[in-house]
C-alpha positions as CSV (number, residue, x, y, z in Angstrom):
1,S,12.9,-31.6,2.0
2,M,10.9,-28.5,3.0
3,V,14.1,-26.5,3.7
4,Y,15.7,-27.7,0.5
5,G,12.6,-26.6,-1.5
6,I,12.4,-23.2,0.1
7,L,16.1,-22.6,-0.4
8,R,15.9,-23.7,-4.1
9,Q,12.9,-21.5,-4.6
10,H,14.9,-18.4,-3.5
11,G,18.0,-19.3,-5.5
12,A,19.9,-20.7,-2.6
13,E,21.7,-24.0,-2.1
14,I,22.2,-26.4,0.7
15,R,25.0,-29.0,1.1
16,C,25.3,-31.8,3.6
17,E,28.5,-33.5,4.7
18,S,28.4,-36.4,7.2
19,M,31.1,-38.6,8.6
20,P,30.5,-41.4,11.1
21,G,31.9,-40.4,14.5
22,K,32.6,-36.8,13.3
23,G,29.1,-35.4,12.9
24,T,27.1,-33.7,10.2
25,T,27.6,-30.2,8.6
26,F,25.0,-28.4,6.6
27,T,26.2,-25.5,4.5
28,L,23.7,-23.0,3.3
29,Q,24.6,-20.6,0.4
30,L,22.1,-17.7,0.2
31,P,22.0,-15.2,-2.6
32,R,23.5,-11.8,-1.8
33,A,21.0,-9.0,-1.4
34,D,21.9,-5.9,-3.4
35,S,20.4,-3.5,-0.8
36,L,18.7,-3.4,2.5
37,N,15.5,-2.2,0.9
38,L,13.2,-5.3,1.0
39,L,10.4,-3.9,-1.2
40,S,10.6,-4.2,-4.9
41,T,11.0,-1.1,-7.0
42,S,8.2,-2.0,-9.2
43,P,6.0,0.9,-10.5
44,D,3.2,-0.4,-8.2
45,A,5.3,0.1,-5.0
46,N,4.6,3.8,-4.6
47,F,0.9,3.3,-5.4
48,M,0.5,0.9,-2.5
49,R,2.0,3.4,0.1
50,G,-0.1,5.4,2.4
51,S,-2.7,3.2,4.0
52,R,-3.4,3.9,7.7
53,A,-5.3,0.7,8.4
54,T,-4.4,-1.2,11.6
55,I,-3.3,-4.8,11.3
56,L,-3.0,-7.4,14.1
57,L,0.1,-9.4,13.2
58,V,0.1,-12.8,15.0
59,E,3.3,-14.8,14.5
60,D,5.4,-16.8,17.0
61,Q,8.6,-16.7,15.1
62,E,10.2,-13.4,16.1
63,M,12.3,-13.0,12.9
64,V,9.3,-13.5,10.6
65,R,7.1,-11.2,12.8
66,N,9.8,-8.4,12.8
67,L,10.2,-8.6,9.0
68,A,6.5,-8.5,8.4
69,R,6.0,-5.7,10.9
70,R,8.7,-3.6,9.2
71,V,7.3,-4.2,5.7
72,L,3.8,-3.3,6.8
73,Q,4.9,-0.2,8.7
74,E,7.0,1.0,5.7
75,Q,3.7,1.0,3.8
76,G,2.0,3.1,6.4
77,Y,0.1,0.5,8.3
78,N,-0.3,0.6,12.0
79,V,0.6,-2.8,13.5
80,F,-0.2,-4.6,16.7
81,E,2.0,-7.6,17.3
82,A,1.3,-10.9,19.1
83,G,3.6,-13.9,19.6
84,D,0.8,-16.4,20.3
85,G,-2.9,-16.9,20.1
86,V,-3.6,-16.0,23.7
87,E,-1.9,-12.6,23.3
88,A,-3.7,-12.1,19.9
89,V,-7.1,-12.6,21.4
90,G,-6.4,-10.2,24.2
91,I,-5.1,-7.5,21.8
92,Y,-8.0,-8.0,19.4
93,R,-10.6,-7.8,22.3
94,E,-9.0,-4.5,23.4
95,H,-8.8,-3.0,19.9
96,V,-11.7,-4.6,18.1
97,D,-13.0,-1.3,16.8
98,T,-9.6,-0.3,15.2
99,I,-8.2,-3.5,13.7
100,A,-9.0,-3.8,10.0
101,L,-7.2,-7.1,9.4
102,V,-5.8,-10.0,11.4
103,M,-2.7,-11.7,9.9
104,L,-2.5,-15.1,11.7
105,D,0.0,-17.9,11.8
106,L,-1.6,-21.3,12.3
107,L,1.0,-23.2,14.3
108,M,1.8,-21.4,17.6
109,P,2.4,-22.2,21.2
110,R,-0.1,-21.7,24.1
111,M,-3.1,-21.3,21.7
112,S,-3.1,-22.4,18.1
113,G,-3.9,-20.1,15.2
114,R,-7.1,-22.2,14.7
115,D,-8.3,-21.6,18.2
116,A,-7.3,-17.9,18.1
117,F,-9.2,-17.6,14.8
118,L,-12.3,-19.1,16.4
119,E,-12.1,-16.8,19.5
120,I,-11.5,-13.7,17.3
121,R,-14.5,-14.7,15.1
122,A,-16.7,-15.1,18.2
123,I,-15.8,-11.4,19.0
124,S,-16.4,-10.2,15.5
125,S,-17.5,-12.4,12.6
126,S,-16.7,-9.8,9.9
127,V,-13.0,-9.1,10.5
128,P,-10.9,-10.3,7.5
129,V,-8.3,-12.8,8.5
130,L,-5.2,-13.5,6.5
131,I,-3.8,-17.0,7.4
132,C,-0.1,-17.4,6.8
133,T,1.2,-20.9,6.8
134,G,3.9,-23.0,5.3
135,F,1.6,-26.0,5.3
136,G,-0.9,-26.0,2.4
137,G,-3.8,-28.4,2.2
138,E,-4.3,-28.9,5.9
139,T,-7.8,-30.0,6.9
140,Q,-8.0,-27.3,9.6
141,L,-7.0,-24.6,7.0
142,E,-9.8,-25.8,4.7
143,E,-12.3,-25.6,7.6
144,L,-11.2,-22.1,8.5
145,L,-11.6,-20.9,4.9
146,K,-15.3,-21.8,5.1
147,E,-15.8,-19.5,8.1
148,G,-16.1,-16.2,6.2
149,P,-13.7,-13.5,4.9
150,T,-10.5,-15.5,5.1
151,S,-7.5,-15.5,2.8
152,T,-4.2,-17.4,2.8
153,L,-0.6,-16.4,2.2
154,D,1.9,-19.2,1.8
155,K,5.2,-19.0,3.7
156,P,7.8,-18.1,2.9
157,F,6.4,-15.0,1.3
158,S,8.1,-12.0,-0.2
159,P,7.5,-8.5,1.0
160,D,5.8,-7.7,-2.3
161,A,3.5,-10.7,-2.0
162,L,2.6,-9.6,1.6
163,I,1.8,-6.0,0.6
164,R,-0.2,-7.1,-2.5
165,T,-2.2,-9.6,-0.5
166,V,-3.0,-7.1,2.3
167,R,-3.9,-4.4,-0.2
168,R,-6.2,-6.8,-2.1
169,I,-8.0,-7.8,1.2
170,L,-8.3,-4.2,2.5
171,D,-9.3,-2.8,-0.9
172,G,-11.9,-5.5,-1.2
173,E,-13.2,-4.6,2.3
174,A,-13.4,-0.9,1.4
175,A,-15.3,-1.7,-1.8
176,E,-17.7,-4.0,0.0
177,N,-18.3,-1.4,2.8
178,A,-19.0,1.3,0.2
179,S,-21.4,-1.0,-1.7
180,S,-23.2,-1.8,1.6
181,A,-23.5,1.9,2.4
182,A,-24.9,2.6,-1.0
183,H,-27.6,-0.1,-0.6
184,T,-28.7,1.1,2.8
185,S,-29.0,4.8,1.7
């Protein structure tokens, strides 16, 4: 049902044919892309270009990780990639002073997103974390949202939704840092 919902949401269709003793065939019909440019040509697209912030992208599905990395890099972001929580914590520990945002999948092998989140927060409690998940309403997600500067982005997400969410988080951080600096002066 999840696959069906995701496909319908993107204008695609799925058909299932099954015959006893012969097997089952699923046919997916995806809409044709008009170009290879994945970003929208909305007037805001050019405004969003140019950030040099560094993002730690943690995603175990290589295809999703590659797409997100490419979209972020096209917008000028520097991207560190990790395929699981153990790798993510190691990269974060090594680059704690340069990573402005952690983009984290919840369900991963070796170390879950939840456990990676808790370890990263033990290193730095102020780093913004964008949790990307296809499973809304999870108890563990609700718990993590209470832990500080945390946002969510539902999968599947479009390139535009990814960039808008990242910009909102990073712009909010910049405004908060400027406000803090003004109060301490």
